C-alpha positions in Angstrom: 21.1 16.7 29.4 17.9 17.3 31.4 17.2 20.6 32.9 17.1 20.7 36.7 13.6 19.7 38.0 12.5 18.2 34.7 12.5 14.5 34.0 14.3 13.4 30.9 11.9 12.7 28.0 12.2 9.6 25.9 13.1 10.1 22.2 10.0 10.7 20.0 9.2 7.6 18.0 6.4 7.8 15.5 5.6 4.1 15.5 5.2 3.9 19.3 2.3 6.4 19.6 -0.8 5.0 21.3 -3.5 4.0 18.9 -7.1 2.9 19.8 -7.5 -0.9 19.5 -9.1 -2.2 16.3 -12.8 -3.0 17.0 -12.4 -6.5 15.6 -9.0 -7.2 17.2 -8.9 -6.3 20.9 -5.5 -5.5 22.1 -4.1 -4.7 18.6 -3.5 -1.4 17.1 -5.7 -0.2 14.3 -2.8 0.6 12.0 0.9 1.5 12.5 1.2 5.2 12.7 3.2 6.7 9.8 2.7 3.6 7.5 -0.8 2.7 6.7 -2.0 6.2 7.6 0.0 7.5 4.7 -1.3 4.9 2.2 -4.0 6.1 -0.2 -5.4 2.6 -0.4 -8.3 1.2 1.6 -7.0 -1.3 4.1 -9.5 -4.0 5.1 -9.0 -6.6 7.8 -8.2 -9.9 6.1 -9.2 -13.1 8.0 -7.5 -16.1 6.6 -6.9 -19.6 7.9 -3.4 -20.4 9.2 -1.4 -22.6 6.8 0.0 -24.8 9.5 -2.3 -24.1 12.5 -5.7 -24.0 10.8 -6.6 -21.2 13.1 -8.1 -17.9 12.0 -5.5 -15.2 11.4 -6.4 -11.5 11.1 -4.2 -9.0 9.3 -4.9 -5.4 8.3 -3.7 -4.9 4.8 -3.6 -2.3 2.1 -5.4 -3.3 -1.1 -5.7 -2.0 -4.6 -9.4 -1.6 -5.7 -10.2 -2.8 -9.2 -13.0 -2.0 -11.6 -15.9 -4.3 -11.0 -15.4 -4.4 -7.2 -12.4 -6.7 -7.1 -9.4 -6.1 -5.0 -5.7 -6.8 -5.4 -3.6 -7.8 -2.4 0.2 -7.2 -2.7 2.5 -9.3 -0.6 5.3 -6.8 -0.6 6.0 -6.8 3.2 7.6 -3.4 2.5 10.5 -5.1 0.6 11.6 -7.5 3.3 13.3 -10.7 2.1 10.6 -13.3 3.0 7.0 -13.5 1.8 4.6 -12.4 4.5 2.8 -15.1 6.4 -0.6 -14.1 5.2 0.4 -15.0 1.6 1.3 -18.5 2.7 -2.0 -18.8 4.5 -3.9 -17.8 1.3 -1.9 -20.2 -0.8 -2.9 -23.1 1.6 -6.5 -21.9 2.2 -7.7 -19.4 -0.5 -11.2 -18.9 1.1 -11.1 -15.9 3.4 -13.0 -12.9 4.5 -12.3 -9.2 4.4 -13.9 -6.8 6.8 -14.9 -3.4 5.4 -16.9 -0.9 7.3 -18.0 -3.6 9.9 -19.1 -6.0 7.2 -17.5 -9.4 6.7 -17.3 -10.2 3.0 -16.4 -13.8 2.0 -13.8 -13.9 -0.7 -11.6 -16.3 -2.6 -7.9 -15.4 -3.2 -6.1 -16.4 -6.4 -2.4 -16.0 -6.9 -1.7 -14.2 -10.1 0.9 -15.4 -12.6 2.2 -14.6 -16.1 0.5 -11.9 -18.2 -2.3 -11.5 -15.7 0.2 -10.8 -12.9 2.1 -8.3 -15.1 -1.1 -6.4 -15.9 -2.1 -6.4 -12.2 1.4 -5.3 -11.2 1.1 -2.2 -13.5 -2.3 -1.4 -11.9 -0.7 -1.7 -8.4 2.3 0.5 -9.4 -0.1 3.2 -10.8 -2.0 3.2 -7.5 1.0 3.0 -5.2 4.4 3.6 -6.9 6.6 2.6 -3.9 5.8 -1.1 -4.7 8.5 -0.8 -7.4 11.0 0.2 -4.6 9.9 -2.8 -2.5 10.4 -5.1 -5.5 13.9 -3.7 -6.1 14.9 -4.6 -2.5 14.2 -8.3 -2.9 15.1 -11.2 -5.2 11.8 -12.9 -4.7 8.8 -12.0 -6.9 6.2 -10.2 -4.8 3.0 -12.2 -4.7 -0.1 -10.6 -6.0 -3.6 -12.0 -5.2 -6.9 -11.2 -6.7 -9.8 -11.4 -4.3 -13.2 -12.3 -5.7 -16.4 -12.3 -3.8 -18.0 -15.7 -3.1 -21.3 -16.7 -1.7 -21.5 -16.9 2.1 -21.6 -20.4 3.5 -25.1 -21.5 4.5 -25.5 -21.8 8.3 -27.0 -24.9 9.7 -30.3 -24.4 11.6 
């Protein structure tokens, strides 16, 4: 019930707070409040090629840094039943870029399997334990990708 003379206030919703637009993605929020802001991980902007459309797709993601400068991307989608779209894009077109501190870094993504995946999964769990909860929510195996730097493509004169 609103007090006389005061307009009723909408319920407070953490995820609906206004955020400044991401500098590389006009019109999109920099990160959902209350989700990525709580992650201890760096979250670069991944630009991949759409699996069906062939168009550039930009997605802010959390990643797990590895020794030697590599990065792991975990396709958990917070424990939702389907694989996130960006993982399908990387499977179809593994060459992508990540943007860190206003620099585009060309990378190649490789889906991890077997013992290599098991080792990387333990690294991811040590870095961000809630991944275990996300895996427990779904029957699918969460996809893990290792990003490795590649040489930038030469530009034509």
